[in-house]
C-alpha positions as CSV (number, residue, x, y, z in Angstrom):
1,M,2.2,-28.3,-34.4
2,K,0.2,-29.3,-31.3
3,K,-0.8,-26.4,-29.1
4,L,0.6,-26.6,-25.6
5,K,-1.4,-26.4,-22.5
6,N,-1.0,-22.9,-21.1
7,E,0.8,-21.8,-24.2
8,S,-0.2,-18.1,-23.8
9,A,1.0,-18.0,-20.2
10,L,4.2,-19.7,-21.2
11,L,4.7,-17.2,-24.0
12,K,4.3,-14.3,-21.6
13,I,7.0,-15.7,-19.3
14,A,9.2,-16.4,-22.4
15,L,8.9,-12.8,-23.5
16,S,9.9,-11.6,-20.0
17,V,12.8,-13.9,-19.6
18,G,13.9,-13.5,-23.2
19,E,13.9,-9.7,-22.9
20,K,16.2,-10.0,-19.9
21,Y,18.5,-12.4,-21.8
22,A,18.6,-10.1,-24.8
23,I,19.6,-7.1,-22.6
24,N,22.4,-9.2,-21.0
25,R,23.6,-10.0,-24.5
26,G,23.9,-6.3,-25.3
27,Y,20.6,-5.7,-27.1
28,S,19.1,-2.4,-26.1
29,S,15.8,-2.9,-24.2
30,F,12.5,-3.1,-26.0
31,K,10.4,0.1,-26.0
32,A,6.9,0.1,-24.6
33,T,5.7,1.0,-28.1
34,D,7.2,-2.0,-29.7
35,A,4.6,-4.4,-31.0
36,S,4.6,-7.9,-29.6
37,K,5.1,-9.3,-33.1
38,Q,8.4,-7.4,-33.2
39,K,9.5,-8.7,-29.8
40,I,8.6,-12.3,-30.6
41,E,10.5,-12.2,-33.9
42,A,13.6,-10.5,-32.4
43,L,13.7,-12.9,-29.5
44,Y,13.2,-16.0,-31.7
45,R,16.0,-14.9,-34.0
46,L,18.4,-14.2,-31.1
47,L,17.7,-17.6,-29.6
48,V,18.3,-19.3,-33.0
49,Q,21.5,-17.3,-33.5
50,D,22.7,-18.4,-30.0
51,K,21.6,-22.0,-30.8
52,M,19.2,-22.2,-27.9
53,V,16.3,-23.2,-30.2
54,H,16.3,-25.1,-33.5
55,P,15.4,-22.9,-36.4
56,L,12.1,-23.4,-38.3
57,P,12.2,-24.1,-42.0
58,E,12.1,-20.8,-43.9
59,D,8.7,-21.6,-45.4
60,Q,7.2,-22.2,-41.9
61,E,8.6,-19.0,-40.2
62,G,5.2,-17.6,-39.2
63,L,4.3,-15.7,-36.1
64,L,2.3,-18.6,-34.6
65,D,5.2,-21.0,-35.1
66,M,7.7,-18.5,-33.5
67,K,5.3,-18.2,-30.5
68,H,5.2,-21.9,-30.2
69,K,9.0,-22.2,-30.3
70,L,9.4,-19.6,-27.6
71,A,6.8,-21.4,-25.4
72,L,8.6,-24.7,-25.9
73,W,11.9,-23.0,-25.0
74,I,10.7,-21.6,-21.7
75,Q,8.8,-24.8,-20.9
76,K,12.1,-26.7,-20.9
77,K,13.7,-24.0,-18.7
78,L,11.0,-24.0,-16.0
79,P,11.7,-26.0,-12.8
80,E,10.0,-29.3,-12.3
81,G,6.7,-28.9,-10.5
82,H,6.0,-25.4,-11.9
83,E,2.4,-24.5,-12.0
84,L,2.4,-24.1,-15.8
85,L,3.8,-27.6,-16.5
């Protein structure tokens, strides 16, 4: 897994967009006390369930890999010429 340029900024955007997507899908909003690990895992699993990202092999389902998948997902959704690309 090669780290993306601006991966942390991409992840931040992915969490914001992913939370809005989850709410539109009927998921109750995340609480301010929810740990980022919980948000990342919940969003990753929702996107896998909706076939928006390819699932990781079970033996590679770690937090870093899930973060990377979310960053890749949002990177593909950003418009051409975006400052993070």
